[in-house]
All heavy atoms as TSV, in Angstrom:
chain	resi	resn	atom	element	x	y	z
A	1	MET	N	N	123.870	136.987	38.999
A	1	MET	CA	C	122.545	136.774	38.445
A	1	MET	C	C	121.582	137.726	39.149
A	1	MET	O	O	121.674	137.940	40.344
A	1	MET	CB	C	122.121	135.320	38.641
A	1	MET	CG	C	120.752	135.032	38.080
A	1	MET	SD	S	120.315	133.279	38.100
A	1	MET	CE	C	121.046	132.782	36.564
A	2	SER	N	N	120.642	138.264	38.412
A	2	SER	CA	C	119.645	139.145	39.019
A	2	SER	C	C	118.302	138.429	39.105
A	2	SER	O	O	117.981	137.578	38.289
A	2	SER	CB	C	119.505	140.434	38.210
A	2	SER	OG	O	119.001	140.156	36.929
A	3	TYR	N	N	117.557	138.786	40.123
A	3	TYR	CA	C	116.265	138.166	40.367
A	3	TYR	C	C	115.200	139.247	40.490
A	3	TYR	O	O	115.486	140.364	40.898
A	3	TYR	CB	C	116.299	137.342	41.662
A	3	TYR	CG	C	117.399	136.316	41.680
A	3	TYR	CD1	C	118.586	136.545	42.360
A	3	TYR	CD2	C	117.257	135.123	40.984
A	3	TYR	CE1	C	119.601	135.605	42.367
A	3	TYR	CE2	C	118.269	134.177	40.983
A	3	TYR	CZ	C	119.437	134.425	41.674
A	3	TYR	OH	O	120.432	133.495	41.665
A	4	THR	N	N	113.969	138.886	40.173
A	4	THR	CA	C	112.850	139.793	40.360
A	4	THR	C	C	111.787	139.090	41.178
A	4	THR	O	O	111.748	137.864	41.259
A	4	THR	CB	C	112.245	140.255	39.022
A	4	THR	OG1	O	111.841	139.108	38.277
A	4	THR	CG2	C	113.226	141.063	38.207
A	5	VAL	N	N	110.930	139.895	41.779
A	5	VAL	CA	C	109.833	139.383	42.592
A	5	VAL	C	C	108.530	139.793	41.937
A	5	VAL	O	O	108.356	140.937	41.531
A	5	VAL	CB	C	109.904	139.940	44.028
A	5	VAL	CG1	C	108.718	139.459	44.849
A	5	VAL	CG2	C	111.215	139.540	44.698
A	6	GLU	N	N	107.624	138.844	41.829
A	6	GLU	CA	C	106.308	139.084	41.238
A	6	GLU	C	C	105.264	138.786	42.307
A	6	GLU	O	O	105.337	137.770	42.992
A	6	GLU	CB	C	106.137	138.136	40.046
A	6	GLU	CG	C	104.862	138.265	39.299
A	6	GLU	CD	C	104.840	137.281	38.137
A	6	GLU	OE1	O	105.329	137.644	37.050
A	6	GLU	OE2	O	104.355	136.153	38.328
A	7	LEU	N	N	104.295	139.689	42.450
A	7	LEU	CA	C	103.212	139.495	43.421
A	7	LEU	C	C	101.906	139.265	42.681
A	7	LEU	O	O	101.618	139.932	41.691
A	7	LEU	CB	C	103.072	140.726	44.320
A	7	LEU	CG	C	104.282	141.103	45.161
A	7	LEU	CD1	C	104.040	142.426	45.866
A	7	LEU	CD2	C	104.591	140.022	46.169
A	8	ILE	N	N	101.122	138.314	43.167
A	8	ILE	CA	C	99.802	138.027	42.600
A	8	ILE	C	C	98.794	138.237	43.729
A	8	ILE	O	O	98.877	137.591	44.774
A	8	ILE	CB	C	99.715	136.593	42.035
A	8	ILE	CG1	C	100.672	136.432	40.861
A	8	ILE	CG2	C	98.308	136.295	41.566
A	8	ILE	CD1	C	101.993	135.938	41.207
A	9	GLY	N	N	97.847	139.138	43.503
A	9	GLY	CA	C	96.870	139.489	44.528
A	9	GLY	C	C	95.899	138.368	44.830
A	9	GLY	O	O	95.873	137.328	44.166
A	10	ARG	N	N	95.059	138.604	45.817
A	10	ARG	CA	C	94.096	137.583	46.264
A	10	ARG	C	C	93.084	137.226	45.189
A	10	ARG	O	O	92.484	136.156	45.225
A	10	ARG	CB	C	93.377	138.080	47.514
A	10	ARG	CG	C	94.296	138.202	48.688
A	10	ARG	CD	C	93.579	138.734	49.909
A	10	ARG	NE	N	94.533	139.014	50.943
A	10	ARG	CZ	C	94.519	140.097	51.688
A	10	ARG	NH1	N	93.583	141.003	51.523
A	10	ARG	NH2	N	95.433	140.284	52.601
A	11	THR	N	N	92.874	138.118	44.219
A	11	THR	CA	C	91.918	137.837	43.138
A	11	THR	C	C	92.565	137.060	41.999
A	11	THR	O	O	91.898	136.712	41.037
A	11	THR	CB	C	91.334	139.144	42.583
A	11	THR	OG1	O	92.400	139.931	42.032
A	11	THR	CG2	C	90.604	139.916	43.654
A	12	GLY	N	N	93.885	136.819	42.090
A	12	GLY	CA	C	94.581	136.072	41.059
A	12	GLY	C	C	95.220	136.932	39.987
A	12	GLY	O	O	95.849	136.415	39.067
A	13	SER	N	N	95.086	138.240	40.094
A	13	SER	CA	C	95.696	139.118	39.101
A	13	SER	C	C	97.013	139.670	39.629
A	13	SER	O	O	97.242	139.729	40.839
A	13	SER	CB	C	94.740	140.266	38.744
A	13	SER	OG	O	94.424	141.005	39.897
A	14	GLY	N	N	97.875	140.071	38.708
A	14	GLY	CA	C	99.165	140.631	39.086
A	14	GLY	C	C	98.998	141.892	39.910
A	14	GLY	O	O	98.012	142.618	39.771
A	15	TYR	N	N	99.943	142.158	40.776
A	15	TYR	CA	C	99.890	143.324	41.653
A	15	TYR	C	C	101.100	144.186	41.360
A	15	TYR	O	O	102.236	143.703	41.370
A	15	TYR	CB	C	99.883	142.872	43.113
A	15	TYR	CG	C	99.854	144.016	44.085
A	15	TYR	CD1	C	98.663	144.668	44.374
A	15	TYR	CD2	C	101.011	144.457	44.700
A	15	TYR	CE1	C	98.623	145.719	45.259
A	15	TYR	CE2	C	100.989	145.508	45.586
A	15	TYR	CZ	C	99.791	146.142	45.858
A	15	TYR	OH	O	99.770	147.187	46.728
A	16	LEU	N	N	100.865	145.457	41.101
A	16	LEU	CA	C	101.935	146.404	40.827
A	16	LEU	C	C	102.507	146.916	42.137
A	16	LEU	O	O	101.766	147.481	42.953
A	16	LEU	CB	C	101.382	147.560	40.002
A	16	LEU	CG	C	102.316	148.191	38.999
A	16	LEU	CD1	C	102.795	147.169	37.990
A	16	LEU	CD2	C	101.616	149.322	38.290
A	17	VAL	N	N	103.788	146.714	42.354
A	17	VAL	CA	C	104.444	147.188	43.571
A	17	VAL	C	C	104.462	148.719	43.528
A	17	VAL	O	O	104.806	149.305	42.508
A	17	VAL	CB	C	105.872	146.625	43.660
A	17	VAL	CG1	C	106.620	147.209	44.835
A	17	VAL	CG2	C	105.843	145.108	43.755
A	18	PRO	N	N	104.070	149.383	44.629
A	18	PRO	CA	C	104.049	150.841	44.648
A	18	PRO	C	C	105.416	151.445	44.315
A	18	PRO	O	O	106.457	150.895	44.694
A	18	PRO	CB	C	103.647	151.176	46.083
A	18	PRO	CG	C	102.929	149.969	46.563
A	18	PRO	CD	C	103.588	148.816	45.879
A	19	GLN	N	N	105.376	152.563	43.629
A	19	GLN	CA	C	106.603	153.262	43.262
A	19	GLN	C	C	107.370	153.635	44.528
A	19	GLN	O	O	106.786	154.060	45.521
A	19	GLN	CB	C	106.268	154.515	42.473
A	19	GLN	CG	C	107.469	155.200	41.895
A	19	GLN	CD	C	107.064	156.329	40.968
A	19	GLN	OE1	O	105.904	156.585	40.746
A	19	GLN	NE2	N	108.060	157.003	40.429
A	20	GLY	N	N	108.663	153.446	44.503
A	20	GLY	CA	C	109.510	153.762	45.643
A	20	GLY	C	C	109.905	152.556	46.465
A	20	GLY	O	O	110.828	152.626	47.266
A	21	LEU	N	N	109.190	151.426	46.287
A	21	LEU	CA	C	109.551	150.214	47.011
A	21	LEU	C	C	110.432	149.328	46.140
A	21	LEU	O	O	110.200	149.189	44.946
A	21	LEU	CB	C	108.309	149.422	47.419
A	21	LEU	CG	C	107.420	150.022	48.494
A	21	LEU	CD1	C	106.302	149.052	48.851
A	21	LEU	CD2	C	108.212	150.404	49.728
A	22	THR	N	N	111.418	148.723	46.764
A	22	THR	CA	C	112.314	147.797	46.075
A	22	THR	C	C	112.249	146.452	46.779
A	22	THR	O	O	112.415	146.384	48.001
A	22	THR	CB	C	113.764	148.327	46.094
A	22	THR	OG1	O	113.785	149.612	45.492
A	22	THR	CG2	C	114.695	147.396	45.352
A	23	LEU	N	N	112.009	145.393	46.018
A	23	LEU	CA	C	111.956	144.039	46.562
A	23	LEU	C	C	113.197	143.288	46.095
A	23	LEU	O	O	113.444	143.184	44.886
A	23	LEU	CB	C	110.707	143.302	46.076
A	23	LEU	CG	C	109.395	143.634	46.781
A	23	LEU	CD1	C	108.980	145.052	46.546
A	23	LEU	CD2	C	108.319	142.696	46.339
A	24	THR	N	N	113.973	142.780	47.048
A	24	THR	CA	C	115.220	142.091	46.730
A	24	THR	C	C	115.223	140.721	47.403
A	24	THR	O	O	115.317	140.628	48.633
A	24	THR	CB	C	116.431	142.907	47.234
A	24	THR	OG1	O	116.331	144.240	46.743
A	24	THR	CG2	C	117.733	142.278	46.778
A	25	PRO	N	N	115.092	139.652	46.603
A	25	PRO	CA	C	115.128	138.316	47.204
A	25	PRO	C	C	116.558	137.914	47.558
A	25	PRO	O	O	117.499	138.245	46.842
A	25	PRO	CB	C	114.577	137.417	46.104
A	25	PRO	CG	C	114.858	138.144	44.839
A	25	PRO	CD	C	114.848	139.613	45.171
A	26	SER	N	N	116.702	137.246	48.701
A	26	SER	CA	C	118.002	136.664	49.019
A	26	SER	C	C	118.094	135.376	48.205
A	26	SER	O	O	117.106	134.909	47.664
A	26	SER	CB	C	118.108	136.353	50.510
A	26	SER	OG	O	117.284	135.254	50.828
A	27	GLU	N	N	119.254	134.818	48.121
A	27	GLU	CA	C	119.399	133.557	47.392
A	27	GLU	C	C	119.257	132.370	48.335
A	27	GLU	O	O	119.723	131.282	48.048
A	27	GLU	CB	C	120.738	133.527	46.670
A	27	GLU	CG	C	120.825	134.547	45.563
A	27	GLU	CD	C	122.099	134.429	44.754
A	27	GLU	OE1	O	122.540	133.300	44.491
A	27	GLU	OE2	O	122.636	135.481	44.397
A	28	ALA	N	N	118.565	132.569	49.436
A	28	ALA	CA	C	118.456	131.534	50.463
A	28	ALA	C	C	117.090	130.858	50.463
A	28	ALA	O	O	116.641	130.406	51.496
A	28	ALA	CB	C	118.738	132.151	51.826
A	29	TRP	N	N	116.401	130.792	49.311
A	29	TRP	CA	C	115.113	130.107	49.314
A	29	TRP	C	C	115.341	128.602	49.351
A	29	TRP	O	O	116.383	128.106	48.944
A	29	TRP	CB	C	114.261	130.510	48.119
A	29	TRP	CG	C	114.946	130.415	46.794
A	29	TRP	CD1	C	115.164	129.286	46.064
A	29	TRP	CD2	C	115.501	131.479	46.042
A	29	TRP	NE1	N	115.821	129.576	44.906
A	29	TRP	CE2	C	116.043	130.929	44.858
A	29	TRP	CE3	C	115.606	132.839	46.233
A	29	TRP	CZ2	C	116.673	131.696	43.886
A	29	TRP	CZ3	C	116.229	133.597	45.262
A	29	TRP	CH2	C	116.747	133.023	44.115
A	30	THR	N	N	114.349	127.901	49.876
A	30	THR	CA	C	114.492	126.452	50.038
A	30	THR	C	C	113.262	125.730	49.504
A	30	THR	O	O	112.206	126.323	49.305
A	30	THR	CB	C	114.666	126.069	51.523
A	30	THR	OG1	O	113.503	126.442	52.244
A	30	THR	CG2	C	115.879	126.738	52.141
A	31	SER	N	N	113.442	124.451	49.286
A	31	SER	CA	C	112.329	123.585	48.894
A	31	SER	C	C	112.547	122.228	49.538
A	31	SER	O	O	113.614	121.937	50.062
A	31	SER	CB	C	112.245	123.462	47.373
A	31	SER	OG	O	113.447	122.937	46.854
A	32	THR	N	N	111.508	121.413	49.493
A	32	THR	CA	C	111.595	120.068	50.048
A	32	THR	C	C	111.287	119.058	48.956
A	32	THR	O	O	110.583	119.371	47.991
A	32	THR	CB	C	110.602	119.881	51.218
A	32	THR	OG1	O	109.286	120.088	50.736
A	32	THR	CG2	C	110.889	120.855	52.344
A	33	ALA	N	N	111.811	117.864	49.110
A	33	ALA	CA	C	111.587	116.826	48.103
A	33	ALA	C	C	110.107	116.489	47.996
A	33	ALA	O	O	109.580	116.290	46.908
A	33	ALA	CB	C	112.390	115.572	48.446
A	34	LEU	N	N	109.436	116.428	49.123
A	34	LEU	CA	C	107.995	116.172	49.137
A	34	LEU	C	C	107.295	117.453	49.557
A	34	LEU	O	O	107.446	117.912	50.676
A	34	LEU	CB	C	107.654	115.056	50.123
A	34	LEU	CG	C	108.273	113.697	49.823
A	34	LEU	CD1	C	107.996	112.732	50.953
A	34	LEU	CD2	C	107.729	113.153	48.511
A	35	GLY	N	N	106.583	118.061	48.644
A	35	GLY	CA	C	105.849	119.273	49.001
A	35	GLY	C	C	106.286	120.502	48.242
A	35	GLY	O	O	105.555	121.467	48.167
A	36	GLY	N	N	107.476	120.502	47.687
A	36	GLY	CA	C	107.895	121.635	46.851
A	36	GLY	C	C	108.516	122.780	47.622
A	36	GLY	O	O	109.307	122.575	48.531
A	37	PHE	N	N	108.122	123.998	47.252
A	37	PHE	CA	C	108.728	125.203	47.821
A	37	PHE	C	C	108.506	125.274	49.319
A	37	PHE	O	O	107.457	124.909	49.823
A	37	PHE	CB	C	108.147	126.450	47.153
A	37	PHE	CG	C	108.328	126.465	45.666
A	37	PHE	CD1	C	107.231	126.423	44.829
A	37	PHE	CD2	C	109.589	126.500	45.114
A	37	PHE	CE1	C	107.393	126.445	43.447
A	37	PHE	CE2	C	109.767	126.512	43.751
A	37	PHE	CZ	C	108.657	126.485	42.911
A	38	ASP	N	N	109.512	125.784	50.041
A	38	ASP	CA	C	109.441	125.834	51.495
A	38	ASP	C	C	109.506	127.277	51.981
A	38	ASP	O	O	108.488	127.861	52.308
A	38	ASP	CB	C	110.559	124.987	52.088
A	38	ASP	CG	C	110.445	124.811	53.586
A	38	ASP	OD1	O	109.341	124.938	54.127
A	38	ASP	OD2	O	111.486	124.553	54.223
A	39	THR	N	N	110.682	127.886	52.024
A	39	THR	CA	C	110.818	129.242	52.551
A	39	THR	C	C	111.625	130.125	51.606
A	39	THR	O	O	112.423	129.624	50.803
A	39	THR	CB	C	111.514	129.257	53.925
A	39	THR	OG1	O	112.833	128.728	53.758
A	39	THR	CG2	C	110.754	128.450	54.956
A	40	ALA	N	N	111.410	131.432	51.727
A	40	ALA	CA	C	112.194	132.415	50.983
A	40	ALA	C	C	112.236	133.687	51.810
A	40	ALA	O	O	111.333	133.959	52.610
A	40	ALA	CB	C	111.577	132.697	49.617
A	41	SER	N	N	113.270	134.477	51.592
A	41	SER	CA	C	113.421	135.744	52.289
A	41	SER	C	C	113.542	136.855	51.247
A	41	SER	O	O	114.339	136.751	50.309
A	41	SER	CB	C	114.677	135.699	53.166
A	41	SER	OG	O	114.868	136.935	53.801
A	42	ILE	N	N	112.728	137.903	51.417
A	42	ILE	CA	C	112.730	139.027	50.477
A	42	ILE	C	C	112.813	140.307	51.294
A	42	ILE	O	O	111.987	140.552	52.174
A	42	ILE	CB	C	111.447	139.034	49.618
A	42	ILE	CG1	C	111.365	137.749	48.810
A	42	ILE	CG2	C	111.409	140.269	48.713
A	42	ILE	CD1	C	110.048	137.529	48.118
A	43	ASP	N	N	113.825	141.127	51.003
A	43	ASP	CA	C	113.955	142.425	51.658
A	43	ASP	C	C	113.126	143.448	50.900
A	43	ASP	O	O	113.146	143.484	49.664
A	43	ASP	CB	C	115.412	142.884	51.674
A	43	ASP	CG	C	116.294	142.029	52.564
A	43	ASP	OD1	O	115.798	141.555	53.596
A	43	ASP	OD2	O	117.463	141.837	52.213
A	44	VAL	N	N	112.399	144.282	51.636
A	44	VAL	CA	C	111.606	145.351	51.047
A	44	VAL	C	C	112.131	146.662	51.614
A	44	VAL	O	O	112.168	146.846	52.830
A	44	VAL	CB	C	110.102	145.205	51.368
A	44	VAL	CG1	C	109.303	146.311	50.700
A	44	VAL	CG2	C	109.591	143.844	50.936
A	45	THR	N	N	112.549	147.575	50.739
A	45	THR	CA	C	113.061	148.864	51.169
A	45	THR	C	C	112.296	149.976	50.469
A	45	THR	O	O	111.775	149.798	49.367
A	45	THR	CB	C	114.565	149.006	50.858
A	45	THR	OG1	O	114.768	148.814	49.454
A	45	THR	CG2	C	115.392	148.001	51.628
A	46	GLY	N	N	112.246	151.109	51.143
A	46	GLY	CA	C	111.575	152.269	50.582
A	46	GLY	C	C	111.168	153.229	51.676
A	46	GLY	O	O	111.433	152.994	52.861
A	47	PRO	N	N	110.478	154.298	51.295
A	47	PRO	CA	C	110.030	155.282	52.283
A	47	PRO	C	C	109.049	154.670	53.278
A	47	PRO	O	O	108.234	153.816	52.923
A	47	PRO	CB	C	109.325	156.352	51.439
A	47	PRO	CG	C	109.758	156.112	50.033
A	47	PRO	CD	C	110.133	154.673	49.932
A	48	ARG	N	N	109.141	155.117	54.513
A	48	ARG	CA	C	108.325	154.556	55.592
A	48	ARG	C	C	106.829	154.596	55.277
A	48	ARG	O	O	106.114	153.627	55.508
A	48	ARG	CB	C	108.589	155.303	56.889
A	48	ARG	CG	C	107.852	154.710	58.066
A	48	ARG	CD	C	108.085	155.476	59.326
A	48	ARG	NE	N	109.518	155.669	59.520
A	48	ARG	CZ	C	110.088	156.012	60.645
A	48	ARG	NH1	N	109.332	156.219	61.696
A	48	ARG	NH2	N	111.374	156.166	60.745
A	49	ASP	N	N	106.328	155.703	54.745
A	49	ASP	CA	C	104.890	155.805	54.484
A	49	ASP	C	C	104.434	154.836	53.411
A	49	ASP	O	O	103.294	154.369	53.425
A	49	ASP	CB	C	104.481	157.241	54.140
A	49	ASP	CG	C	105.196	157.783	52.923
A	49	ASP	OD1	O	106.359	157.415	52.697
A	49	ASP	OD2	O	104.587	158.580	52.195
A	50	VAL	N	N	105.310	154.493	52.477
A	50	VAL	CA	C	104.958	153.534	51.423
A	50	VAL	C	C	105.115	152.098	51.927
A	50	VAL	O	O	104.396	151.195	51.499
A	50	VAL	CB	C	105.804	153.762	50.151
A	50	VAL	CG1	C	105.376	152.842	49.034
A	50	VAL	CG2	C	105.709	155.216	49.687
A	51	LEU	N	N	106.026	151.873	52.873
A	51	LEU	CA	C	106.235	150.530	53.424
A	51	LEU	C	C	104.987	150.002	54.131
A	51	LEU	O	O	104.800	148.792	54.224
A	51	LEU	CB	C	107.416	150.516	54.392
A	51	LEU	CG	C	108.795	150.493	53.742
A	51	LEU	CD1	C	109.872	150.747	54.784
A	51	LEU	CD2	C	109.036	149.189	53.019
A	52	ARG	N	N	104.112	150.881	54.578
A	52	ARG	CA	C	102.869	150.423	55.213
A	52	ARG	C	C	102.034	149.562	54.272
A	52	ARG	O	O	101.243	148.742	54.699
A	52	ARG	CB	C	102.045	151.624	55.663
A	52	ARG	CG	C	102.657	152.321	56.820
A	52	ARG	CD	C	101.753	153.404	57.336
A	52	ARG	NE	N	102.602	154.393	57.988
A	52	ARG	CZ	C	102.416	155.677	57.936
A	52	ARG	NH1	N	101.403	156.180	57.284
A	52	ARG	NH2	N	103.229	156.492	58.550
A	53	GLU	N	N	102.209	149.764	52.991
A	53	GLU	CA	C	101.488	149.013	51.969
A	53	GLU	C	C	101.777	147.512	52.067
A	53	GLU	O	O	100.937	146.683	51.712
A	53	GLU	CB	C	101.896	149.540	50.586
A	53	GLU	CG	C	101.247	148.880	49.432
A	53	GLU	CD	C	99.788	149.264	49.273
A	53	GLU	OE1	O	99.347	150.263	49.853
A	53	GLU	OE2	O	99.095	148.535	48.554
A	54	VAL	N	N	102.946	147.145	52.564
A	54	VAL	CA	C	103.369	145.744	52.616
A	54	VAL	C	C	102.396	144.893	53.427
A	54	VAL	O	O	102.148	143.738	53.103
A	54	VAL	CB	C	104.815	145.639	53.165
A	54	VAL	CG1	C	105.232	144.193	53.366
A	54	VAL	CG2	C	105.779	146.349	52.229
A	55	ARG	N	N	101.773	145.461	54.448
A	55	ARG	CA	C	100.812	144.693	55.258
A	55	ARG	C	C	99.654	144.160	54.419
A	55	ARG	O	O	99.082	143.122	54.726
A	55	ARG	CB	C	100.254	145.556	56.383
A	55	ARG	CG	C	101.266	145.823	57.469
A	55	ARG	CD	C	100.666	146.643	58.561
A	55	ARG	NE	N	100.433	147.989	58.021
A	55	ARG	CZ	C	99.773	148.945	58.624
A	55	ARG	NH1	N	99.246	148.727	59.796
A	55	ARG	NH2	N	99.626	150.131	58.075
A	56	ARG	N	N	99.301	144.861	53.360
A	56	ARG	CA	C	98.202	144.429	52.492
A	56	ARG	C	C	98.571	143.184	51.690
A	56	ARG	O	O	97.708	142.544	51.109
A	56	ARG	CB	C	97.817	145.553	51.518
A	56	ARG	CG	C	97.211	146.749	52.205
A	56	ARG	CD	C	96.663	147.758	51.217
A	56	ARG	NE	N	95.761	147.130	50.277
A	56	ARG	CZ	C	95.804	147.324	48.962
A	56	ARG	NH1	N	96.678	148.122	48.425
A	56	ARG	NH2	N	94.950	146.719	48.165
A	57	TRP	N	N	99.849	142.848	51.632
A	57	TRP	CA	C	100.300	141.737	50.799
A	57	TRP	C	C	100.153	140.380	51.476
A	57	TRP	O	O	100.432	139.347	50.863
A	57	TRP	CB	C	101.753	141.920	50.402
A	57	TRP	CG	C	102.023	143.184	49.651
A	57	TRP	CD1	C	101.117	144.086	49.174
A	57	TRP	CD2	C	103.300	143.701	49.310
A	57	TRP	NE1	N	101.754	145.129	48.556
A	57	TRP	CE2	C	103.100	144.918	48.626
A	57	TRP	CE3	C	104.594	143.259	49.519
A	57	TRP	CZ2	C	104.145	145.684	48.141
A	57	TRP	CZ3	C	105.638	144.023	49.036
A	57	TRP	CH2	C	105.412	145.216	48.349
A	58	LEU	N	N	99.717	140.345	52.734
A	58	LEU	CA	C	99.527	139.058	53.399
A	58	LEU	C	C	98.557	138.210	52.584
A	58	LEU	O	O	97.543	138.701	52.091
A	58	LEU	CB	C	98.996	139.263	54.815
A	58	LEU	CG	C	99.952	139.964	55.769
A	58	LEU	CD1	C	99.252	140.225	57.092
A	58	LEU	CD2	C	101.213	139.165	55.971
A	59	LEU	N	N	98.880	136.984	52.410
A	59	LEU	CA	C	98.124	136.015	51.607
A	59	LEU	C	C	98.251	136.224	50.104
A	59	LEU	O	O	97.568	135.568	49.334
A	59	LEU	CB	C	96.641	135.980	52.015
A	59	LEU	CG	C	96.383	135.606	53.474
A	59	LEU	CD1	C	94.887	135.637	53.757
A	59	LEU	CD2	C	96.946	134.249	53.807
A	60	PHE	N	N	99.104	137.148	49.651
A	60	PHE	CA	C	99.395	137.266	48.219
A	60	PHE	C	C	100.301	136.099	47.826
A	60	PHE	O	O	101.064	135.583	48.636
A	60	PHE	CB	C	100.145	138.557	47.907
A	60	PHE	CG	C	99.281	139.768	47.743
A	60	PHE	CD1	C	97.997	139.839	48.260
A	60	PHE	CD2	C	99.756	140.871	47.067
A	60	PHE	CE1	C	97.216	140.970	48.114
A	60	PHE	CE2	C	98.995	142.007	46.906
A	60	PHE	CZ	C	97.714	142.063	47.430
A	61	ARG	N	N	100.224	135.690	46.582
A	61	ARG	CA	C	101.176	134.705	46.065
A	61	ARG	C	C	102.432	135.473	45.652
A	61	ARG	O	O	102.352	136.565	45.103
A	61	ARG	CB	C	100.597	133.979	44.862
A	61	ARG	CG	C	101.426	132.799	44.453
A	61	ARG	CD	C	100.743	131.888	43.467
A	61	ARG	NE	N	99.395	132.275	43.122
A	61	ARG	CZ	C	98.842	132.088	41.940
A	61	ARG	NH1	N	99.522	131.502	40.992
A	61	ARG	NH2	N	97.605	132.461	41.701
A	62	VAL	N	N	103.590	134.916	45.928
A	62	VAL	CA	C	104.868	135.544	45.627
A	62	VAL	C	C	105.677	134.604	44.753
A	62	VAL	O	O	105.736	133.405	45.015
A	62	VAL	CB	C	105.660	135.849	46.931
A	62	VAL	CG1	C	107.016	136.451	46.612
A	62	VAL	CG2	C	104.857	136.759	47.844
A	63	ARG	N	N	106.273	135.167	43.716
A	63	ARG	CA	C	107.154	134.379	42.845
A	63	ARG	C	C	108.499	135.074	42.731
A	63	ARG	O	O	108.566	136.295	42.627
A	63	ARG	CB	C	106.558	134.254	41.443
A	63	ARG	CG	C	105.308	133.431	41.390
A	63	ARG	CD	C	104.776	133.393	39.997
A	63	ARG	NE	N	103.574	132.567	39.927
A	63	ARG	CZ	C	102.653	132.687	38.996
A	63	ARG	NH1	N	102.778	133.578	38.038
A	63	ARG	NH2	N	101.600	131.897	39.016
A	64	ILE	N	N	109.562	134.284	42.732
A	64	ILE	CA	C	110.903	134.793	42.462
A	64	ILE	C	C	111.300	134.248	41.098
A	64	ILE	O	O	111.206	133.043	40.849
A	64	ILE	CB	C	111.906	134.346	43.546
A	64	ILE	CG1	C	111.479	134.901	44.910
A	64	ILE	CG2	C	113.315	134.809	43.197
A	64	ILE	CD1	C	112.315	134.411	46.077
A	65	LEU	N	N	111.714	135.153	40.220
A	65	LEU	CA	C	112.061	134.788	38.856
A	65	LEU	C	C	113.521	135.122	38.579
A	65	LEU	O	O	114.066	136.081	39.137
A	65	LEU	CB	C	111.194	135.568	37.857
A	65	LEU	CG	C	109.706	135.298	37.872
A	65	LEU	CD1	C	109.018	136.133	38.924
A	65	LEU	CD2	C	109.123	135.593	36.524
A	66	ASP	N	N	114.145	134.349	37.694
A	66	ASP	CA	C	115.509	134.669	37.282
A	66	ASP	C	C	115.447	135.685	36.140
A	66	ASP	O	O	114.371	136.115	35.721
A	66	ASP	CB	C	116.298	133.422	36.915
A	66	ASP	CG	C	115.837	132.727	35.640
A	66	ASP	OD1	O	115.001	133.272	34.904
A	66	ASP	OD2	O	116.326	131.612	35.378
A	67	GLU	N	N	116.596	136.064	35.630
A	67	GLU	CA	C	116.658	137.102	34.592
A	67	GLU	C	C	116.030	136.663	33.263
A	67	GLU	O	O	115.731	137.491	32.413
A	67	GLU	CB	C	118.100	137.554	34.386
A	67	GLU	CG	C	119.040	136.419	34.073
A	67	GLU	CD	C	120.490	136.765	34.313
A	67	GLU	OE1	O	120.771	137.757	34.988
A	67	GLU	OE2	O	121.343	136.023	33.817
A	68	ASN	N	N	115.775	135.357	33.099
A	68	ASN	CA	C	115.130	134.846	31.890
A	68	ASN	C	C	113.625	134.643	32.080
A	68	ASN	O	O	112.950	134.117	31.202
A	68	ASN	CB	C	115.773	133.522	31.451
A	68	ASN	CG	C	117.225	133.712	31.072
A	68	ASN	OD1	O	117.565	134.646	30.359
A	68	ASN	ND2	N	118.080	132.839	31.565
A	69	GLY	N	N	113.108	135.022	33.248
A	69	GLY	CA	C	111.684	134.898	33.509
A	69	GLY	C	C	111.238	133.531	34.013
A	69	GLY	O	O	110.055	133.263	34.100
A	70	ARG	N	N	112.196	132.669	34.346
A	70	ARG	CA	C	111.848	131.343	34.881
A	70	ARG	C	C	111.560	131.440	36.373
A	70	ARG	O	O	112.274	132.120	37.113
A	70	ARG	CB	C	112.987	130.356	34.659
A	70	ARG	CG	C	113.203	129.998	33.205
A	70	ARG	CD	C	114.326	129.044	33.083
A	70	ARG	NE	N	115.531	129.741	33.573
A	70	ARG	CZ	C	116.752	129.298	33.441
A	70	ARG	NH1	N	116.970	128.152	32.882
A	70	ARG	NH2	N	117.775	129.998	33.876
A	71	TYR	N	N	110.524	130.729	36.822
A	71	TYR	CA	C	110.173	130.705	38.230
A	71	TYR	C	C	111.193	129.865	38.999
A	71	TYR	O	O	111.420	128.709	38.667
A	71	TYR	CB	C	108.772	130.140	38.454
A	71	TYR	CG	C	107.692	130.968	37.834
A	71	TYR	CD1	C	106.864	130.451	36.846
A	71	TYR	CD2	C	107.494	132.290	38.211
A	71	TYR	CE1	C	105.873	131.219	36.277
A	71	TYR	CE2	C	106.507	133.067	37.641
A	71	TYR	CZ	C	105.690	132.528	36.676
A	71	TYR	OH	O	104.723	133.289	36.103
A	72	LEU	N	N	111.762	130.455	40.034
A	72	LEU	CA	C	112.703	129.736	40.884
A	72	LEU	C	C	112.072	129.353	42.207
A	72	LEU	O	O	112.489	128.396	42.851
A	72	LEU	CB	C	113.925	130.605	41.141
A	72	LEU	CG	C	114.686	131.069	39.893
A	72	LEU	CD1	C	115.771	132.040	40.278
A	72	LEU	CD2	C	115.247	129.874	39.141
A	73	TRP	N	N	111.082	130.155	42.630
A	73	TRP	CA	C	110.414	129.899	43.896
A	73	TRP	C	C	109.024	130.494	43.838
A	73	TRP	O	O	108.795	131.530	43.212
A	73	TRP	CB	C	111.187	130.539	45.052
A	73	TRP	CG	C	110.684	130.153	46.405
A	73	TRP	CD1	C	111.115	129.100	47.164
A	73	TRP	CD2	C	109.644	130.787	47.155
A	73	TRP	NE1	N	110.396	129.031	48.339
A	73	TRP	CE2	C	109.481	130.075	48.355
A	73	TRP	CE3	C	108.819	131.870	46.929
A	73	TRP	CZ2	C	108.556	130.408	49.319
A	73	TRP	CZ3	C	107.881	132.217	47.881
A	73	TRP	CH2	C	107.766	131.496	49.070
A	74	GLU	N	N	108.060	129.825	44.471
A	74	GLU	CA	C	106.698	130.343	44.529
A	74	GLU	C	C	106.059	129.912	45.843
A	74	GLU	O	O	106.245	128.807	46.306
A	74	GLU	CB	C	105.865	129.816	43.368
A	74	GLU	CG	C	104.458	130.346	43.364
A	74	GLU	CD	C	103.669	129.925	42.128
A	74	GLU	OE1	O	104.229	129.256	41.232
A	74	GLU	OE2	O	102.494	130.270	42.076
A	75	GLY	N	N	105.345	130.820	46.426
A	75	GLY	CA	C	104.673	130.489	47.681
A	75	GLY	C	C	103.687	131.547	48.083
A	75	GLY	O	O	103.452	132.506	47.409
């Protein structure tokens, strides 16, 4: 199964990942019975100068979607 990562900026609008960066979620996300989504791990790869952009993503909303566009994890 393939997964995609969607980023939503602080203003609530979608955020386009810079060209050259690849976001790959592990299948190790977790949730809790009370409270919902808990943790997820996403690898980000790409050129070093473009990877600096990742620091700007702090406090962005992150969603992991399956190949049918269903949300599997959000946080």
